[in-house]
C-alpha positions, 0 to 999 in steps of 0.5 A: 731211656728215651730219645728224640732224633734230629736228622741231617743228610750228608752228600758224598760224591756218588752217594749220601750218608746220614748224621743223627743228633739224638738227645737221650734221657738216661736214668742212673742206678741212683734214680737220677736222670741226666740228658745226654746229647749224642751224634751218630753217623751212618755212612753208605755200607757201614753200621751207624757209629757214635761220634760224640756224647756230651751232657745236654744243654737243651731239650726238655725230656721231662714229659713222659716216663723213662724205662727203669734200669734193668738192674734190680736193687741189691737190697732185695734178696731171695724169692723177692729178688728172683720175682722182681728180676723175672717181672722186669725181664718179662716186661722188657721182653714183651715190649721188645716183641711187640715193638719188633717189626718182622721181615715179611716172607714170600713164597711163589704161589702163596700169600705174603706172610707178614710175620716172617719166618716161623720158629721158636726162641728160648733162653737156656740157663745152665745151672738149674740147681740154685738161685734164680733158675731154681725159682723160675722152675719151681714157679712154673716159668721154666722147664728142663733143657735137654743139655742140662739147666733150664729153659724159658720159652719166648711167650709170644702170641705169634709164630714169628721167629723174629718176634720170639728172638726179640723177646728172648734177647730182651729177657736175656739182657735183663738176666745178664745185667743182674748177673744171671748167665744165660744164652739165647737159642732159636729154631726155624720151623 
């Protein structure tokens, strides 16, 4: 999915809001891509909300790659399927961690820590006896979790809790799209 924003500002009596017109290129599981025009409104003190989504009539989004859908083809099975899911999840997670901008942290008397709070993040997959979880443990991508099941730690070259959480959340999203139950856990250091 790629997007190109078209912003406009809306003024209220004592404040302002923003309206976003965004054209999205969306690739379906059938491999076809369609452009969709959306409008989002962000009012003071509220989260952005989707107002409309219609098939696009303009805007060329054909230049450049579109991220593949996170679901692995059902024609893959066994180790090939698990390897494809792991590769897709790892790739999405690495991209999410690189793109994330942590909130800097400042303690009185110390320099600003641009990577924000330090900590760890990981995925916990409850059942490590079969399927994907058994494959990641067998191939050294996961270890045993103290509550049972397996855990996959965020593979990020930073102490940033925020970057590691972004990694874990993106990894988990791909697993969930492929029917693999998991949860993200974090620890602040």
